[in-house]
C-alpha positions as CSV (number, residue, x, y, z in Angstrom):
1,M,107.9,242.2,-128.2
2,K,111.2,240.8,-126.9
3,F,113.1,240.6,-130.1
4,L,111.9,243.4,-132.3
5,E,115.0,244.9,-134.0
6,R,117.2,242.2,-132.4
7,S,117.5,239.5,-135.1
8,K,120.9,240.8,-136.3
9,P,122.6,240.8,-132.9
10,L,121.0,237.5,-132.1
11,K,122.5,236.0,-135.2
12,E,125.9,237.5,-134.5
13,L,126.0,236.1,-131.0
14,K,125.1,232.6,-132.3
15,E,127.8,232.8,-134.9
16,L,130.4,233.9,-132.3
17,Q,129.7,230.8,-130.2
18,Q,130.5,228.6,-133.2
19,K,133.8,230.3,-133.7
20,A,134.8,229.5,-130.1
21,E,135.5,225.9,-131.4
22,Q,138.7,227.4,-132.9
23,G,139.6,229.6,-130.0
24,C,138.2,231.8,-127.2
25,Q,135.8,234.5,-128.3
26,V,134.9,237.6,-126.4
27,A,131.7,239.7,-126.9
28,V,130.5,242.9,-125.3
29,V,126.8,243.8,-125.1
30,S,126.0,247.2,-123.8
31,G,123.0,249.5,-123.7
32,R,120.9,251.4,-121.2
33,K,118.8,249.5,-118.8
34,G,115.6,248.2,-120.3
35,T,116.9,247.5,-123.8
36,G,116.8,243.7,-123.4
37,K,120.5,242.9,-123.1
38,T,120.0,240.0,-120.7
39,T,117.1,238.6,-122.6
40,L,119.0,238.7,-125.8
41,V,122.1,236.9,-124.5
42,L,120.1,234.2,-122.8
43,Q,118.1,233.6,-125.9
44,A,121.3,233.5,-128.1
45,T,123.0,231.0,-125.8
46,K,120.1,228.7,-124.9
47,D,121.4,225.8,-127.1
48,V,124.9,225.7,-125.5
49,P,125.9,225.1,-121.9
50,T,126.0,228.5,-120.3
51,I,127.1,229.9,-117.0
52,Y,125.2,233.1,-116.2
53,F,126.9,235.3,-113.5
54,Y,125.2,238.5,-112.3
55,V,127.7,240.9,-110.6
56,S,126.3,242.9,-107.7
57,R,128.2,245.1,-105.3
58,R,128.9,242.6,-102.6
59,A,132.0,241.1,-101.0
60,E,134.1,239.1,-103.5
61,S,133.8,236.0,-101.3
62,L,130.0,236.2,-101.6
63,L,130.2,236.6,-105.4
64,C,132.6,233.6,-105.5
65,R,130.0,231.5,-103.6
66,D,127.3,232.5,-106.2
67,L,129.6,231.7,-109.1
68,I,130.6,228.3,-107.8
69,A,127.0,227.3,-107.4
70,E,126.1,228.5,-110.9
71,V,129.2,226.7,-112.4
72,H,128.1,223.4,-110.9
73,R,124.5,223.9,-112.1
74,A,125.4,224.9,-115.6
75,I,128.3,222.6,-116.6
76,G,128.6,220.2,-113.6
77,L,132.0,221.4,-112.6
78,S,132.8,221.3,-108.9
79,I,135.0,224.1,-107.5
80,N,136.3,224.2,-103.9
81,E,133.8,226.3,-101.9
82,E,136.6,227.8,-99.9
83,T,137.8,229.7,-103.0
84,I,137.4,233.4,-102.2
85,E,139.0,234.9,-105.3
86,L,137.2,235.2,-108.6
87,R,140.6,235.1,-110.3
88,N,141.1,231.5,-109.3
89,I,137.6,230.5,-110.4
90,F,138.2,232.1,-113.8
91,K,141.4,230.2,-114.1
92,Q,139.7,226.9,-113.5
93,L,136.9,227.7,-115.9
94,I,139.3,228.6,-118.7
95,T,141.3,225.4,-118.1
96,E,138.1,223.4,-118.3
97,S,137.2,225.2,-121.6
98,H,140.4,223.6,-123.2
99,T,138.4,220.3,-123.6
100,R,134.8,221.5,-124.0
101,R,132.8,224.4,-125.3
102,F,130.6,226.5,-123.1
103,N,129.6,230.1,-122.6
104,L,130.2,232.4,-119.6
105,I,127.9,235.5,-119.4
106,I,129.0,238.2,-116.9
107,D,126.1,240.5,-116.5
108,E,126.7,244.1,-115.2
109,V,130.4,243.4,-115.6
110,H,131.3,247.0,-114.8
111,E,130.4,246.4,-111.2
112,F,133.6,244.5,-110.8
113,V,135.4,247.8,-110.6
114,A,133.6,248.6,-107.3
115,V,134.1,245.1,-105.9
116,N,137.8,244.7,-106.8
117,P,139.5,246.7,-109.6
118,T,142.0,243.9,-110.3
119,I,139.4,241.4,-111.4
120,L,139.0,242.5,-115.0
121,P,142.8,243.0,-115.7
122,D,143.4,239.5,-114.2
123,L,140.6,238.0,-116.3
124,Q,142.0,239.5,-119.5
125,A,145.5,238.3,-118.7
126,I,144.2,234.7,-118.1
127,L,142.3,234.8,-121.4
128,E,145.3,236.1,-123.3
129,R,147.4,233.2,-122.2
130,N,144.8,230.7,-123.1
131,R,143.1,232.2,-126.2
132,E,144.1,229.6,-128.8
133,R,143.5,226.6,-126.6
134,S,140.2,227.7,-125.0
135,K,136.8,227.0,-126.4
136,L,135.1,229.6,-124.1
137,C,132.7,232.2,-125.4
138,L,132.8,235.0,-122.9
139,I,129.9,237.5,-123.2
140,M,130.2,240.6,-121.0
141,V,127.1,242.7,-120.5
142,G,126.8,246.2,-119.0
143,S,124.4,249.1,-118.7
144,S,126.6,252.0,-117.5
145,R,127.9,253.7,-120.7
146,G,130.6,255.6,-118.9
147,A,131.9,252.6,-116.9
148,M,131.8,250.3,-120.0
149,E,133.9,252.8,-121.9
150,K,136.6,252.7,-119.2
151,I,136.7,248.9,-119.5
152,F,136.5,248.5,-123.3
153,G,136.7,251.8,-125.1
154,I,139.8,253.7,-124.1
155,P,143.5,253.0,-124.5
156,H,145.1,251.1,-121.5
157,A,141.6,249.8,-120.5
158,P,141.6,246.1,-119.6
159,F,139.8,244.9,-122.7
160,F,140.6,247.7,-125.1
161,N,141.0,246.1,-128.6
162,K,140.6,242.7,-126.9
163,T,137.1,241.8,-128.0
164,D,135.7,240.0,-131.1
165,L,132.2,241.4,-131.1
166,I,130.8,244.7,-129.7
167,L,127.0,245.2,-129.7
168,E,125.2,248.2,-128.4
169,L,121.4,247.8,-128.0
170,K,119.4,250.9,-128.7
171,P,115.8,251.8,-128.0
172,Y,113.3,251.1,-130.7
173,S,113.4,253.1,-133.9
174,L,110.5,255.3,-134.8
175,D,109.4,252.9,-137.5
176,T,109.2,250.1,-134.9
177,L,107.2,252.3,-132.5
178,K,104.7,253.0,-135.2
179,R,104.4,249.3,-136.0
180,V,103.8,248.6,-132.3
181,M,101.0,251.2,-132.3
182,D,99.5,249.8,-135.5
183,K,99.4,246.3,-133.9
184,Y,98.2,247.1,-130.4
185,L,96.2,250.4,-130.9
186,P,95.3,250.7,-134.6
187,E,93.2,253.8,-134.0
188,Y,96.1,255.7,-132.3
189,T,96.4,259.4,-132.7
190,A,99.5,261.6,-133.1
191,D,99.0,262.6,-129.4
192,D,99.2,259.0,-128.4
193,L,102.4,258.3,-130.4
194,I,104.2,261.4,-129.3
195,T,103.3,260.6,-125.6
196,L,104.6,257.1,-126.0
197,Y,107.8,258.3,-127.6
198,G,108.3,261.2,-125.1
199,C,107.7,259.1,-122.0
200,T,109.5,255.9,-122.9
201,G,112.1,257.0,-125.5
202,G,111.3,253.7,-127.2
203,V,113.0,251.6,-124.5
204,P,111.7,248.1,-125.1
205,Q,110.9,247.3,-121.4
206,Y,108.9,250.4,-120.9
207,V,107.0,250.0,-124.2
208,G,106.3,246.4,-123.3
209,D,105.0,247.3,-119.9
210,L,102.5,249.8,-121.4
211,I,101.3,247.1,-123.9
212,D,100.9,244.6,-121.1
213,A,98.9,247.2,-119.2
214,G,96.7,248.1,-122.2
215,A,97.8,251.7,-121.8
216,L,98.8,253.2,-125.1
217,K,96.5,256.2,-125.4
218,R,97.8,259.5,-124.2
219,K,96.0,259.8,-120.9
220,E,96.4,256.0,-120.2
221,I,100.1,256.3,-120.6
222,V,100.3,259.3,-118.2
223,R,98.0,257.5,-115.7
224,Y,100.1,254.3,-115.8
225,I,103.5,256.0,-115.4
226,F,102.5,258.5,-112.7
227,R,100.2,256.2,-110.6
228,K,100.6,255.1,-107.0
229,G,103.2,252.3,-106.8
230,S,104.6,252.9,-110.2
231,P,108.3,251.8,-110.5
232,Y,108.8,254.7,-112.9
233,L,108.4,257.2,-110.1
234,T,111.8,256.1,-108.6
235,L,113.4,254.8,-111.8
236,G,115.1,258.0,-112.7
237,K,116.9,258.2,-109.4
238,D,117.6,254.4,-109.5
239,L,119.2,254.7,-112.9
240,L,121.5,257.6,-112.0
241,I,122.4,257.6,-108.3
242,D,125.2,254.9,-108.7
243,E,126.5,256.7,-111.8
244,V,126.9,260.2,-110.5
245,G,127.7,259.5,-106.8
246,K,127.2,261.3,-103.6
247,E,126.7,264.7,-105.3
248,Y,123.7,263.5,-107.2
249,T,121.4,266.1,-105.7
250,F,123.2,269.0,-107.5
251,Y,123.5,266.9,-110.7
252,F,119.7,266.3,-110.5
253,S,119.0,270.0,-110.0
254,I,120.9,270.8,-113.2
255,L,119.1,268.0,-115.1
256,S,115.8,269.3,-113.9
257,C,116.6,272.8,-115.2
258,I,117.5,271.4,-118.6
259,A,114.3,269.3,-118.7
260,S,112.2,272.4,-117.9
261,G,113.7,274.4,-120.8
262,I,116.5,276.2,-119.1
263,T,119.3,275.0,-121.4
264,S,122.1,277.5,-121.3
265,R,124.9,277.4,-118.8
266,S,124.5,281.0,-117.8
267,A,120.8,280.6,-117.2
268,I,121.3,277.5,-115.1
269,E,124.0,279.1,-113.0
270,E,121.9,282.2,-112.4
271,L,119.0,280.0,-111.1
272,L,121.1,277.7,-109.0
273,N,123.6,280.4,-107.9
274,K,126.6,278.2,-108.5
275,E,129.3,277.6,-111.1
276,I,128.5,274.4,-113.0
277,G,131.2,274.1,-115.7
278,G,132.7,271.0,-114.1
279,Y,129.4,269.3,-113.5
280,L,128.3,269.9,-117.2
281,T,131.6,268.4,-118.4
282,R,131.3,265.3,-116.4
283,M,127.6,264.8,-117.3
284,E,128.6,265.1,-121.0
285,N,131.9,263.2,-121.2
286,D,131.9,260.8,-118.3
287,F,128.2,260.0,-117.7
288,H,126.8,260.7,-121.2
289,L,123.7,262.2,-119.7
290,I,123.6,265.4,-121.7
291,Q,124.6,266.7,-125.2
292,K,126.1,270.1,-126.0
293,R,124.7,271.7,-129.1
294,T,125.7,274.9,-130.9
295,P,123.9,276.5,-133.9
296,L,124.8,275.2,-137.3
297,Y,126.9,277.7,-139.4
298,S,128.0,279.5,-136.2
299,K,131.5,280.6,-135.8
300,S,134.1,278.2,-134.4
301,G,134.3,278.4,-130.6
302,S,130.8,279.9,-130.4
303,K,129.6,280.2,-126.8
304,N,126.0,280.1,-127.9
305,V,125.6,276.6,-126.4
306,R,122.5,274.7,-125.3
307,Y,122.3,271.4,-123.5
308,I,119.8,268.6,-123.9
309,I,119.2,265.4,-121.9
310,E,120.0,262.5,-124.2
311,D,117.6,260.0,-122.7
312,K,114.0,260.7,-123.4
313,F,112.6,258.9,-120.4
314,L,115.0,260.8,-118.1
315,R,114.0,264.0,-119.7
316,C,110.4,263.2,-118.9
317,W,111.3,262.1,-115.3
318,F,113.2,265.3,-114.6
319,R,110.5,267.4,-116.0
320,Y,107.7,265.9,-114.0
321,V,108.7,263.6,-111.2
322,Y,111.8,265.2,-109.7
323,P,110.5,268.8,-109.3
324,H,107.1,267.5,-108.1
325,A,108.3,265.0,-105.6
326,K,105.9,266.4,-102.9
327,Y,103.0,264.9,-104.8
328,V,104.6,261.5,-104.8
329,E,105.5,261.7,-101.1
330,T,102.0,262.8,-100.1
331,G,100.3,260.3,-102.4
332,D,98.6,263.1,-104.4
333,F,98.9,261.3,-107.8
334,K,95.9,263.0,-109.2
335,S,97.6,266.4,-108.9
336,L,100.7,265.1,-110.6
337,E,98.6,263.6,-113.4
338,R,96.9,266.9,-113.9
339,I,100.2,268.7,-114.2
340,V,101.4,266.3,-116.8
341,I,98.2,266.4,-118.8
342,A,98.0,270.2,-118.7
343,D,101.6,270.5,-119.9
344,H,101.0,268.3,-122.9
345,Y,101.5,270.8,-125.7
346,L,104.6,272.4,-124.2
347,F,106.0,268.9,-123.7
348,A,104.9,267.8,-127.2
349,E,106.7,270.8,-128.8
350,E,110.0,269.7,-127.2
351,V,109.4,266.0,-128.0
352,L,108.7,266.9,-131.6
353,H,112.2,268.4,-131.8
354,S,113.7,265.0,-130.8
355,Y,111.3,263.0,-133.0
356,F,112.0,264.8,-136.2
357,H,115.7,265.0,-135.6
358,Q,115.7,261.2,-135.0
359,L,113.6,260.7,-138.1
360,V,116.0,262.4,-140.4
361,C,118.9,260.6,-138.8
362,E,117.2,257.2,-139.3
363,E,116.5,258.1,-142.9
364,G,120.3,258.3,-143.5
365,T,119.9,260.8,-146.3
366,Y,121.5,263.8,-144.7
367,D,125.1,264.3,-143.6
368,I,124.6,267.6,-141.7
369,I,121.8,267.8,-139.1
370,G,121.2,270.4,-136.5
371,G,119.4,273.7,-135.7
372,W,120.0,277.4,-135.5
373,W,119.2,280.0,-132.8
374,E,120.2,283.5,-131.7
375,N,121.5,283.8,-128.2
376,T,119.8,287.0,-127.3
377,T,116.4,286.7,-129.1
378,E,113.7,284.1,-129.6
379,N,114.7,283.7,-133.3
380,H,115.4,280.0,-134.0
381,I,115.1,277.3,-136.6
382,D,114.5,273.8,-135.1
383,L,115.8,271.6,-137.9
384,I,118.3,272.0,-140.6
385,A,119.1,268.8,-142.5
386,V,121.4,269.0,-145.5
387,N,122.6,266.5,-148.1
388,T,125.8,268.2,-149.3
389,A,126.4,265.8,-152.2
390,E,122.9,266.2,-153.8
391,K,122.6,269.9,-152.7
392,K,119.3,269.5,-151.1
393,G,117.9,270.0,-147.6
394,I,115.0,270.5,-145.2
395,V,114.6,273.5,-142.9
396,A,111.8,273.3,-140.4
397,N,110.2,274.6,-137.2
398,F,108.0,272.5,-135.0
399,T,104.8,273.3,-133.3
400,P,102.0,270.9,-132.0
401,K,99.3,272.8,-133.9
402,Y,99.8,274.9,-137.0
403,S,99.2,278.7,-136.6
404,A,99.7,281.8,-138.6
405,E,102.0,283.1,-135.8
406,A,104.2,280.1,-135.9
407,Q,104.5,280.4,-139.7
408,E,105.3,284.1,-139.5
409,A,108.0,283.5,-136.9
410,F,109.5,280.8,-139.1
411,D,109.4,282.9,-142.2
412,S,111.2,285.8,-140.5
413,C,114.2,283.5,-139.7
414,K,114.7,281.7,-143.0
415,S,116.7,284.5,-144.5
416,V,119.6,283.9,-142.1
417,L,120.5,280.7,-144.0
418,Q,120.4,282.1,-147.5
419,D,124.2,282.5,-147.9
420,D,124.9,279.1,-146.3
421,L,122.3,277.2,-148.4
422,D,122.8,279.2,-151.6
423,G,122.5,276.8,-154.5
424,Y,120.6,274.2,-152.5
425,E,117.1,272.9,-153.2
426,V,115.5,273.5,-149.8
427,D,112.1,272.4,-148.5
428,Y,111.0,275.0,-145.9
429,R,108.2,273.7,-143.6
430,V,106.4,274.2,-140.3
431,L,105.9,270.6,-139.0
432,T,103.2,269.7,-136.5
433,L,101.7,266.6,-134.8
434,A,99.8,266.0,-138.0
435,D,103.0,265.3,-139.8
436,L,103.9,262.3,-137.6
């Protein structure tokens, strides 16, 4: 389980260590928690002396003590224990790397910003002065997408354009999820697969936990995630509270609205009785929690906007755990489980939307992918995927079970695309769980 879809980044990290013989190499490994970043880098570096340094939000002097002990353990280098600045330790390590090759892994590197904002600029400056002479392979790992961008991804950031390899670990692809189900539950149903996808988003750690627990059938997945003592009951809050800060309660209220199907700004503001424009902008651009979507073929500057939660697990958490916290607090997990089970087909309809959009993205055949809806009516088309070069496309709506009503509603909306798709060969379909 640990290295599904990870052979290419594993190979790249190993090759980078070889290049360090000719000069210092710097790698960045990012991805949301649970994607196996630490496991990957430790596996990739196991044949070379490696210092592993995990950064937690503590006083710099305490982090120095931890790093000094790890340096001695990993490469046998003694550093004065009275050293209370990481900058001085990094200087000694890079000087040591002039004569021998070793790796330095800094895990959760973005936490340096909270400990001491000067640490990363100092480290970059030291590396820059020693790049040609050093044999160090520095691997920096982080899980906060917004914070990592501020270190590596924007002009004037400490390591902007200063890295040799950038890797972003993603959750498992749909093909891998199917292979997992084929191996561990060969008799799985579409309900089982859509529940696994909707509740975990394909995050390797979560999928692995369910495999270890023997819980891959729909009701088993629900029972495992929403049980007493489950770490998943607090995981949503744990993942986000450091990211969004002290105002997390209001951010969480907005995310709960979006997860429950209230996806327009005006509808959320009406429910919460507060202006939310600034919150939405930060969640989209700074925290990367939500995506803003407009209908395909709508006019430029259209205000017909809907928001979705990018992360499938968080979408599930904000749909079920956050608004039903009373059941967690009172230990009434049976009631929480019943709510989730009873909501299955409404949940499945939303998850199908993500599933089929991801499917056409992974196919790589279509260059325009989106949907269409009217702001003031229920008229909508869930999927429009177009290959402009070959003049072909797919137009579809999603429903868990096929019905004449769903087909009729779909047929009544197809005509709105006639002008935009004129001359295209289009496959019009109503897709269901049976099409997984």
